[in-house]
N, C-alpha and C positions, 0 to 999 in steps of 0.2 A: 504493500500500500504506500510505499515511499516513492514520491515523484520529485523530479528536479526541474522539469521543463514542460511546457505546454504550447501547442500550436493553436492560435486563435485567429479569427478573421471577422471583422465587423459586418453587420448587415449592409447590403448595398442599397442604392437609391431605388432599385427595383424590388425591394424586399416584399412588398405587398402583392407582387405578382407570383409569389412562390406557391408551392403545393400545400393544401390544407384540407382536412375533412371537418374542421371546426366551424362553428357558426357564432363566433364571438366578436365579430366586427373587423374592420380594417385596422391593421396595426399602425401605430404612429411611429414613423421613422425616427424623429428626434428622441422620443422616449425610448425606443428600442436601442438607440445608440447610447443613451445614458445608462440603460440597464446593462448593456454590454461592457461599458467602461467600468461599472461597479463590479461586474463578474470578473473582469481582468484584475482589478485591484484585489479582489478576494483571493484569487489564485496566487498573486504575488505575496499577499499577507500570509499564505500557507507555505511560503518559501520557494515558489516556482519562478523560474526565469521564463519569460514569454517570448515566443517567436511569433511576432505579429505580422500577419500577411495583409496586404491591402484589400479593400472591398472589391468585389468582382461583380459589376452590374450585369454581366452576361449571364450570370447564374443567380437567380433570386434567392435560392436556398443555400448559397455557398457559405453562409455563416455557420451552418451546421456541419462543421468539419469532421466530426466524429464518424460520420457515415462513410468517409472515403478510405479508411484504413483500419486495420487491427494491429495494435502495437503490443509487443511483449518484450521482456528483456532479451530473449534469445533470438528474436526476429520480428520482421514486420511484413504485413501483406496488404497490398492495395486491393480495395474491393471493386466490385462492379455494381453500382447502385441499381436498385430495382426499378426506379423511375427513369425512363429514357432521358428526360430533360436534365438529369443530374449527373450523367456519366462523364461529362466534360470537366466536372469539378476535380476528378481524381488526378489528372495531370498537373493541376495547380498545387497539389500537395506533394507530389513526388520529390521535387528538389529539396523541400524542407526536411524530408526524411533521409535523404541520401547520405548526409554526413554521419548520422547515427547508425544507419543500416545500409552499407554500400550495395548489398544484394537484397532486392525486394521481391518477395513472392507476389503472385497476382491471381485473382479470380478471373477465369476466362469464360467466354461464351460457351454454352448457354446459361452458365451459372450466374446468379445474382446474389449479392450480399450487401446489406446496409449495416454499417458499424453499430447502429442503434439496436440491432438484434443480437449483439454479441456481449455477453456479460462474463468477464473474467472473475473467478472466485477462487483465488489461490491457484492450485494446480488443476482445478476443474474450470472448464470454459463452457458456459451454456450458450447454445446456438438457437436462436428463435426462428422457427419456420413461420413465415408471415407473408403478406402480400408483397413485401420488398425482398425477402430472402427465400429463394426457392431450394428445393431438395438437392439439385445439382451443385449450387453454390455452397450449401451446407456440407455436402460430401467433400468438395474440394478443400474447404476450410478445415474440416475434421481430419482429413488425411495429413494436412500440413501441421496441425496441432499435435497429432500423435507423434510425428517426426521430431517435434521439439520436447516431447515428454509430458504433454498435457493430456488430460482426459476430456474429450468433447462429449457433451450431453445435449441431445436434441429436445427442444421444448416447442411444441406447436402452439401458436396463439390464434390459429384459424378458428373462427367462431366467437372470439372475444372481441366484440365490435368497439369496445370502449378504449382500446389502445392501438397505436400504429405499429410500434416496435416492442420487442420483448422488454427492453429497459424502460419503456413507458410504465411498466408495472413491476419492475424488479431492479434492485440495486444491491451490490455487494458492500457490506459494511466492514468487512474484515472480521477477525475473531470468530470465524465459523458462522457468521450471521448474514442473513438476507433480509432486506426490507422489501416486502412483497404485498401486492394487492390480494384481496381475498379470493378472487377467482382463480389465482394461480397457487395459492398457499398449499393446497393439498396435492400438488403434482408430485408423482413419485420420484422424479429426478432431484427434488429438493429434500428428500426424506432425511438425509444425513446432515442437514444444516439446521441451525436454529432459525426459525422464521419470526420476524417481527411484522405482524400483519397490520396493514393500513386499512382504516375504515373506507367504505365505498365513497363516502362524502369527501374523503381526503385523497382520492386516487392520484391526483396530479403530483402529490408529494411523494409518491412511491418512487419517483425518479430523483435520486439524490447522488451526491458524489463524495466519496471518502477521499480526502486529499491530505495525506500525512496525518496530522493530529486533529483535523477538523472534518466535519461533514457538512457540505453545502446542501441546503434544502431550499425549496421554494417558499417564499414568504406567504403568510396568511393561513398557515396550518399549525396552530399551536398544539394540537393534540399529538401530531407527529413529532414536533420538537420536544414535547414532554416525554414521549416514548424514548426518544434517543437520549435525552438527559438522564432518564432513569437507568439506562444501561451504561452510563459513564461517558457518553460521547459529548462533544462540544459542537452543537449545530451552529451554522452561520447562515441566516436566512437572507435570501436575495429575491427581489421583485422580478418576476418573470412574465408579467402579464402580456407583453407584446409578442413574446415567443410562444406562449401558450396559444395565442390566436392562430399561429402558423404551424401548429402541431409539433412544436419544439419544446425542449426542456433543458435542464442544467447540463446533463452529460453531453448533449448534442453540440455544445458550443466550444468544445476543446478536445484536442488529442493530447493526452497526458502521458508522459514517459519519464 
């Protein structure tokens, strides 16, 4: 759970043209930029050095950098996002990863993988099967993970209409614990983990980020913050309103390593 760097990219002027299933209104770009700056400051306060990429107006969803790669200490893999409109984002991340990982693995056609469907939990990596991550992409990723000594576990979220990606409803807290939405809490692949279950009314807060000694959480969910404090964690709440409108959340906004 120890990170030293993170790749971030602010939302572009075209941000409101991005993909979303939500009906929460049009995002405010000035407010989204303020929230992104606060997010970056939070990462820095946790001890991370930021690799800040410029906004890319050609790709409205490009601030959600997590979907473009899967990063592990032993290796990195470029993804192939499930949405056609997002595939060009991957090349924009490649150069930022090359210094740390001179050799990059890659998901190839017809496989698709969004990083938001990948949840590392120690030596276990959960792979969400979703509208964005297909069986072929999951198989390619699983093979690569096994080669690095990880245990891949498949978790289908098909039929759970309230989340876009696996990590929309699942976060690794460290210490053998998962923060998880109720609809996923009973999944057999999680049986050997302690599960901290988020109420249905607090679903958005199931996406959290453990960064060194802090846990970044979405603001406005005091019950989740209380759950985390009771377990000895130090939550840091951040306003994510404009990203929620675009089906994004805390983990989506950075690639941490």
